[in-house]
PDB file of N, CA, C and O in Angstrom:
ATOM      1  N   MET A   1      99.064  88.482  98.438  1.00  0.00           N
ATOM      2  CA  MET A   1      98.034  88.963  99.335  1.00  0.00           C
ATOM      3  C   MET A   1      97.374  87.745  99.977  1.00  0.00           C
ATOM      4  O   MET A   1      97.115  86.751  99.298  1.00  0.00           O
ATOM      5  N   PHE A   2      97.105  87.814 101.260  1.00  0.00           N
ATOM      6  CA  PHE A   2      96.508  86.702 101.986  1.00  0.00           C
ATOM      7  C   PHE A   2      95.446  87.264 102.915  1.00  0.00           C
ATOM      8  O   PHE A   2      95.709  88.202 103.668  1.00  0.00           O
ATOM      9  N   GLU A   3      94.252  86.698 102.867  1.00  0.00           N
ATOM     10  CA  GLU A   3      93.182  87.227 103.705  1.00  0.00           C
ATOM     11  C   GLU A   3      92.224  86.113 104.089  1.00  0.00           C
ATOM     12  O   GLU A   3      91.711  85.414 103.215  1.00  0.00           O
ATOM     13  N   ASP A   4      91.977  85.939 105.358  1.00  0.00           N
ATOM     14  CA  ASP A   4      90.989  84.993 105.869  1.00  0.00           C
ATOM     15  C   ASP A   4      91.143  83.602 105.260  1.00  0.00           C
ATOM     16  O   ASP A   4      90.154  82.981 104.870  1.00  0.00           O
ATOM     17  N   GLY A   5      92.387  83.109 105.177  1.00  0.00           N
ATOM     18  CA  GLY A   5      92.616  81.767 104.671  1.00  0.00           C
ATOM     19  C   GLY A   5      92.705  81.646 103.168  1.00  0.00           C
ATOM     20  O   GLY A   5      92.914  80.545 102.659  1.00  0.00           O
ATOM     21  N   HIS A   6      92.553  82.740 102.436  1.00  0.00           N
ATOM     22  CA  HIS A   6      92.588  82.698 100.980  1.00  0.00           C
ATOM     23  C   HIS A   6      93.860  83.358 100.459  1.00  0.00           C
ATOM     24  O   HIS A   6      94.358  84.326 101.034  1.00  0.00           O
ATOM     25  N   THR A   7      94.368  82.819  99.372  1.00  0.00           N
ATOM     26  CA  THR A   7      95.516  83.413  98.704  1.00  0.00           C
ATOM     27  C   THR A   7      95.041  84.074  97.422  1.00  0.00           C
ATOM     28  O   THR A   7      94.288  83.480  96.651  1.00  0.00           O
ATOM     29  N   HIS A   8      95.480  85.294  97.198  1.00  0.00           N
ATOM     30  CA  HIS A   8      95.150  86.028  95.978  1.00  0.00           C
ATOM     31  C   HIS A   8      96.412  86.009  95.131  1.00  0.00           C
ATOM     32  O   HIS A   8      97.445  86.534  95.548  1.00  0.00           O
ATOM     33  N   HIS A   9      96.343  85.420  93.968  1.00  0.00           N
ATOM     34  CA  HIS A   9      97.540  85.316  93.142  1.00  0.00           C
ATOM     35  C   HIS A   9      97.186  85.425  91.669  1.00  0.00           C
ATOM     36  O   HIS A   9      96.033  85.248  91.277  1.00  0.00           O
ATOM     37  N   LYS A  10      98.193  85.720  90.861  1.00  0.00           N
ATOM     38  CA  LYS A  10      98.026  85.847  89.415  1.00  0.00           C
ATOM     39  C   LYS A  10      96.858  86.756  89.066  1.00  0.00           C
ATOM     40  O   LYS A  10      96.026  86.407  88.229  1.00  0.00           O
ATOM     41  N   ALA A  11      96.793  87.898  89.693  1.00  0.00           N
ATOM     42  CA  ALA A  11      95.758  88.869  89.384  1.00  0.00           C
ATOM     43  C   ALA A  11      96.279  89.803  88.299  1.00  0.00           C
ATOM     44  O   ALA A  11      97.379  90.344  88.413  1.00  0.00           O
ATOM     45  N   TYR A  12      95.497  89.987  87.258  1.00  0.00           N
ATOM     46  CA  TYR A  12      95.882  90.856  86.161  1.00  0.00           C
ATOM     47  C   TYR A  12      94.917  92.029  86.080  1.00  0.00           C
ATOM     48  O   TYR A  12      93.729  91.891  86.370  1.00  0.00           O
ATOM     49  N   SER A  13      95.432  93.169  85.689  1.00  0.00           N
ATOM     50  CA  SER A  13      94.573  94.331  85.505  1.00  0.00           C
ATOM     51  C   SER A  13      94.447  94.624  84.020  1.00  0.00           C
ATOM     52  O   SER A  13      95.254  94.168  83.210  1.00  0.00           O
ATOM     53  N   GLY A  14      93.442  95.377  83.684  1.00  0.00           N
ATOM     54  CA  GLY A  14      93.219  95.771  82.301  1.00  0.00           C
ATOM     55  C   GLY A  14      94.116  96.932  81.911  1.00  0.00           C
ATOM     56  O   GLY A  14      94.947  97.371  82.706  1.00  0.00           O
ATOM     57  N   PRO A  15      93.954  97.429  80.702  1.00  0.00           N
ATOM     58  CA  PRO A  15      94.766  98.550  80.232  1.00  0.00           C
ATOM     59  C   PRO A  15      94.462  99.829  81.013  1.00  0.00           C
ATOM     60  O   PRO A  15      93.435  99.936  81.684  1.00  0.00           O
ATOM     61  N   ALA A  16      95.366 100.783  80.913  1.00  0.00           N
ATOM     62  CA  ALA A  16      95.187 102.071  81.589  1.00  0.00           C
ATOM     63  C   ALA A  16      93.938 102.763  81.053  1.00  0.00           C
ATOM     64  O   ALA A  16      93.689 102.774  79.847  1.00  0.00           O
ATOM     65  N   ILE A  17      93.162 103.337  81.958  1.00  0.00           N
ATOM     66  CA  ILE A  17      91.963 104.108  81.607  1.00  0.00           C
ATOM     67  C   ILE A  17      92.225 105.550  82.032  1.00  0.00           C
ATOM     68  O   ILE A  17      92.299 105.831  83.229  1.00  0.00           O
ATOM     69  N   PRO A  18      92.367 106.469  81.078  1.00  0.00           N
ATOM     70  CA  PRO A  18      92.645 107.866  81.437  1.00  0.00           C
ATOM     71  C   PRO A  18      91.503 108.471  82.252  1.00  0.00           C
ATOM     72  O   PRO A  18      90.327 108.263  81.953  1.00  0.00           O
ATOM     73  N   VAL A  19      91.871 109.216  83.276  1.00  0.00           N
ATOM     74  CA  VAL A  19      90.908 109.992  84.067  1.00  0.00           C
ATOM     75  C   VAL A  19      91.431 111.423  84.144  1.00  0.00           C
ATOM     76  O   VAL A  19      92.457 111.732  83.537  1.00  0.00           O
ATOM     77  N   GLU A  20      90.766 112.278  84.859  1.00  0.00           N
ATOM     78  CA  GLU A  20      91.139 113.701  84.888  1.00  0.00           C
ATOM     79  C   GLU A  20      92.526 113.965  85.468  1.00  0.00           C
ATOM     80  O   GLU A  20      93.101 113.116  86.150  1.00  0.00           O
ATOM     81  N   ASN A  21      93.044 115.139  85.190  1.00  0.00           N
ATOM     82  CA  ASN A  21      94.316 115.640  85.733  1.00  0.00           C
ATOM     83  C   ASN A  21      95.537 114.812  85.340  1.00  0.00           C
ATOM     84  O   ASN A  21      96.498 114.724  86.104  1.00  0.00           O
ATOM     85  N   GLY A  22      95.505 114.196  84.131  1.00  0.00           N
ATOM     86  CA  GLY A  22      96.661 113.438  83.673  1.00  0.00           C
ATOM     87  C   GLY A  22      96.903 112.144  84.429  1.00  0.00           C
ATOM     88  O   GLY A  22      98.016 111.618  84.418  1.00  0.00           O
ATOM     89  N   MET A  23      95.884 111.630  85.077  1.00  0.00           N
ATOM     90  CA  MET A  23      95.990 110.397  85.853  1.00  0.00           C
ATOM     91  C   MET A  23      95.348 109.249  85.064  1.00  0.00           C
ATOM     92  O   MET A  23      94.722 109.466  84.027  1.00  0.00           O
ATOM     93  N   HIS A  24      95.518 108.017  85.578  1.00  0.00           N
ATOM     94  CA  HIS A  24      94.873 106.853  84.984  1.00  0.00           C
ATOM     95  C   HIS A  24      94.533 105.842  86.078  1.00  0.00           C
ATOM     96  O   HIS A  24      95.069 105.900  87.184  1.00  0.00           O
ATOM     97  N   VAL A  25      93.634 104.918  85.749  1.00  0.00           N
ATOM     98  CA  VAL A  25      93.258 103.832  86.655  1.00  0.00           C
ATOM     99  C   VAL A  25      93.286 102.526  85.861  1.00  0.00           C
ATOM    100  O   VAL A  25      93.388 102.540  84.634  1.00  0.00           O
ATOM    101  N   HIS A  26      93.195 101.396  86.571  1.00  0.00           N
ATOM    102  CA  HIS A  26      93.094 100.076  85.950  1.00  0.00           C
ATOM    103  C   HIS A  26      91.920  99.338  86.571  1.00  0.00           C
ATOM    104  O   HIS A  26      91.679  99.448  87.773  1.00  0.00           O
ATOM    105  N   TYR A  27      91.185  98.582  85.754  1.00  0.00           N
ATOM    106  CA  TYR A  27      90.129  97.707  86.227  1.00  0.00           C
ATOM    107  C   TYR A  27      90.761  96.346  86.518  1.00  0.00           C
ATOM    108  O   TYR A  27      91.627  95.900  85.766  1.00  0.00           O
ATOM    109  N   TYR A  28      90.349  95.687  87.583  1.00  0.00           N
ATOM    110  CA  TYR A  28      90.858  94.350  87.890  1.00  0.00           C
ATOM    111  C   TYR A  28      89.699  93.420  88.240  1.00  0.00           C
ATOM    112  O   TYR A  28      88.658  93.865  88.723  1.00  0.00           O
ATOM    113  N   ASP A  29      89.889  92.131  87.991  1.00  0.00           N
ATOM    114  CA  ASP A  29      88.849  91.140  88.224  1.00  0.00           C
ATOM    115  C   ASP A  29      89.532  89.774  88.350  1.00  0.00           C
ATOM    116  O   ASP A  29      90.097  89.278  87.375  1.00  0.00           O
ATOM    117  N   PHE A  30      89.488  89.162  89.535  1.00  0.00           N
ATOM    118  CA  PHE A  30      90.117  87.858  89.742  1.00  0.00           C
ATOM    119  C   PHE A  30      89.457  87.121  90.893  1.00  0.00           C
ATOM    120  O   PHE A  30      88.667  87.692  91.646  1.00  0.00           O
ATOM    121  N   TYR A  31      89.791  85.850  91.018  1.00  0.00           N
ATOM    122  CA  TYR A  31      89.275  85.011  92.094  1.00  0.00           C
ATOM    123  C   TYR A  31      90.407  84.604  93.030  1.00  0.00           C
ATOM    124  O   TYR A  31      91.562  84.495  92.617  1.00  0.00           O
ATOM    125  N   THR A  32      90.063  84.383  94.287  1.00  0.00           N
ATOM    126  CA  THR A  32      91.032  83.852  95.245  1.00  0.00           C
ATOM    127  C   THR A  32      91.094  82.342  95.065  1.00  0.00           C
ATOM    128  O   THR A  32      90.329  81.768  94.290  1.00  0.00           O
ATOM    129  N   THR A  33      92.008  81.706  95.786  1.00  0.00           N
ATOM    130  CA  THR A  33      92.020  80.253  95.840  1.00  0.00           C
ATOM    131  C   THR A  33      90.759  79.786  96.556  1.00  0.00           C
ATOM    132  O   THR A  33      90.123  80.551  97.281  1.00  0.00           O
ATOM    133  N   GLU A  34      90.406  78.521  96.344  1.00  0.00           N
ATOM    134  CA  GLU A  34      89.262  77.959  97.050  1.00  0.00           C
ATOM    135  C   GLU A  34      89.761  77.323  98.336  1.00  0.00           C
ATOM    136  O   GLU A  34      90.588  76.411  98.302  1.00  0.00           O
ATOM    137  N   ASP A  35      89.264  77.798  99.461  1.00  0.00           N
ATOM    138  CA  ASP A  35      89.630  77.278 100.782  1.00  0.00           C
ATOM    139  C   ASP A  35      88.368  77.134 101.610  1.00  0.00           C
ATOM    140  O   ASP A  35      87.459  77.959 101.520  1.00  0.00           O
ATOM    141  N   ASN A  36      88.314  76.096 102.406  1.00  0.00           N
ATOM    142  CA  ASN A  36      87.145  75.832 103.260  1.00  0.00           C
ATOM    143  C   ASN A  36      85.855  75.787 102.435  1.00  0.00           C
ATOM    144  O   ASN A  36      84.795  76.201 102.905  1.00  0.00           O
ATOM    145  N   GLY A  37      85.956  75.279 101.195  1.00  0.00           N
ATOM    146  CA  GLY A  37      84.772  75.094 100.367  1.00  0.00           C
ATOM    147  C   GLY A  37      84.238  76.322  99.658  1.00  0.00           C
ATOM    148  O   GLY A  37      83.142  76.275  99.099  1.00  0.00           O
ATOM    149  N   HIS A  38      84.976  77.416  99.664  1.00  0.00           N
ATOM    150  CA  HIS A  38      84.499  78.592  98.943  1.00  0.00           C
ATOM    151  C   HIS A  38      85.667  79.451  98.469  1.00  0.00           C
ATOM    152  O   HIS A  38      86.804  79.274  98.907  1.00  0.00           O
ATOM    153  N   GLN A  39      85.368  80.381  97.570  1.00  0.00           N
ATOM    154  CA  GLN A  39      86.356  81.335  97.090  1.00  0.00           C
ATOM    155  C   GLN A  39      85.690  82.697  96.958  1.00  0.00           C
ATOM    156  O   GLN A  39      84.470  82.812  97.079  1.00  0.00           O
ATOM    157  N   HIS A  40      86.480  83.716  96.713  1.00  0.00           N
ATOM    158  CA  HIS A  40      85.967  85.074  96.587  1.00  0.00           C
ATOM    159  C   HIS A  40      86.337  85.645  95.233  1.00  0.00           C
ATOM    160  O   HIS A  40      87.429  85.398  94.722  1.00  0.00           O
ATOM    161  N   ARG A  41      85.421  86.413  94.651  1.00  0.00           N
ATOM    162  CA  ARG A  41      85.715  87.168  93.448  1.00  0.00           C
ATOM    163  C   ARG A  41      86.092  88.576  93.905  1.00  0.00           C
ATOM    164  O   ARG A  41      85.386  89.189  94.706  1.00  0.00           O
ATOM    165  N   VAL A  42      87.205  89.077  93.392  1.00  0.00           N
ATOM    166  CA  VAL A  42      87.688  90.412  93.758  1.00  0.00           C
ATOM    167  C   VAL A  42      87.714  91.234  92.477  1.00  0.00           C
ATOM    168  O   VAL A  42      88.370  90.859  91.506  1.00  0.00           O
ATOM    169  N   ARG A  43      86.999  92.358  92.477  1.00  0.00           N
ATOM    170  CA  ARG A  43      86.984  93.192  91.280  1.00  0.00           C
ATOM    171  C   ARG A  43      86.761  94.646  91.648  1.00  0.00           C
ATOM    172  O   ARG A  43      86.171  94.960  92.681  1.00  0.00           O
ATOM    173  N   GLY A  44      87.239  95.515  90.793  1.00  0.00           N
ATOM    174  CA  GLY A  44      87.078  96.935  91.050  1.00  0.00           C
ATOM    175  C   GLY A  44      88.033  97.753  90.213  1.00  0.00           C
ATOM    176  O   GLY A  44      88.555  97.287  89.200  1.00  0.00           O
ATOM    177  N   VAL A  45      88.255  98.971  90.646  1.00  0.00           N
ATOM    178  CA  VAL A  45      89.152  99.907  89.974  1.00  0.00           C
ATOM    179  C   VAL A  45      90.170 100.368  90.999  1.00  0.00           C
ATOM    180  O   VAL A  45      89.809 100.698  92.129  1.00  0.00           O
ATOM    181  N   ASP A  46      91.437 100.395  90.618  1.00  0.00           N
ATOM    182  CA  ASP A  46      92.472 100.813  91.566  1.00  0.00           C
ATOM    183  C   ASP A  46      92.508 102.332  91.723  1.00  0.00           C
ATOM    184  O   ASP A  46      91.763 103.049  91.056  1.00  0.00           O
ATOM    185  N   GLN A  47      93.356 102.802  92.585  1.00  0.00           N
ATOM    186  CA  GLN A  47      93.500 104.236  92.852  1.00  0.00           C
ATOM    187  C   GLN A  47      94.160 104.945  91.662  1.00  0.00           C
ATOM    188  O   GLN A  47      95.029 104.365  91.011  1.00  0.00           O
ATOM    189  N   PRO A  48      93.762 106.187  91.368  1.00  0.00           N
ATOM    190  CA  PRO A  48      94.381 106.938  90.276  1.00  0.00           C
ATOM    191  C   PRO A  48      95.892 107.083  90.494  1.00  0.00           C
ATOM    192  O   PRO A  48      96.369 107.265  91.615  1.00  0.00           O
ATOM    193  N   ALA A  49      96.621 106.994  89.378  1.00  0.00           N
ATOM    194  CA  ALA A  49      98.082 107.143  89.396  1.00  0.00           C
ATOM    195  C   ALA A  49      98.484 108.086  88.261  1.00  0.00           C
ATOM    196  O   ALA A  49      97.753 108.206  87.278  1.00  0.00           O
ATOM    197  N   PRO A  50      99.624 108.750  88.380  1.00  0.00           N
ATOM    198  CA  PRO A  50     100.054 109.670  87.331  1.00  0.00           C
ATOM    199  C   PRO A  50     100.406 108.955  86.031  1.00  0.00           C
ATOM    200  O   PRO A  50     100.817 107.795  86.043  1.00  0.00           O
ATOM    201  N   GLY A  51     100.246 109.645  84.932  1.00  0.00           N
ATOM    202  CA  GLY A  51     100.664 109.134  83.630  1.00  0.00           C
ATOM    203  C   GLY A  51      99.578 108.368  82.904  1.00  0.00           C
ATOM    204  O   GLY A  51      98.403 108.432  83.265  1.00  0.00           O
ATOM    205  N   ASN A  52      99.992 107.635  81.865  1.00  0.00           N
ATOM    206  CA  ASN A  52      99.022 106.934  81.041  1.00  0.00           C
ATOM    207  C   ASN A  52      99.328 105.446  80.903  1.00  0.00           C
ATOM    208  O   ASN A  52      98.824 104.809  79.977  1.00  0.00           O
ATOM    209  N   LYS A  53     100.139 104.871  81.794  1.00  0.00           N
ATOM    210  CA  LYS A  53     100.471 103.437  81.712  1.00  0.00           C
ATOM    211  C   LYS A  53     100.152 102.745  83.002  1.00  0.00           C
ATOM    212  O   LYS A  53     100.363 101.538  83.124  1.00  0.00           O
TER     213      LYS A  53
END
């Protein structure tokens, strides 16, 4: 992923978190590379997906 001069790499998500209707989500939290003297922290929850993995 590349955005506004920053590279997003080696991003890991947490374990599956069960949600309704047999779906699950993952929490993620990572930093971009440092470019032009700054970096970005990216964190959140991804879109629900089927199953439990």
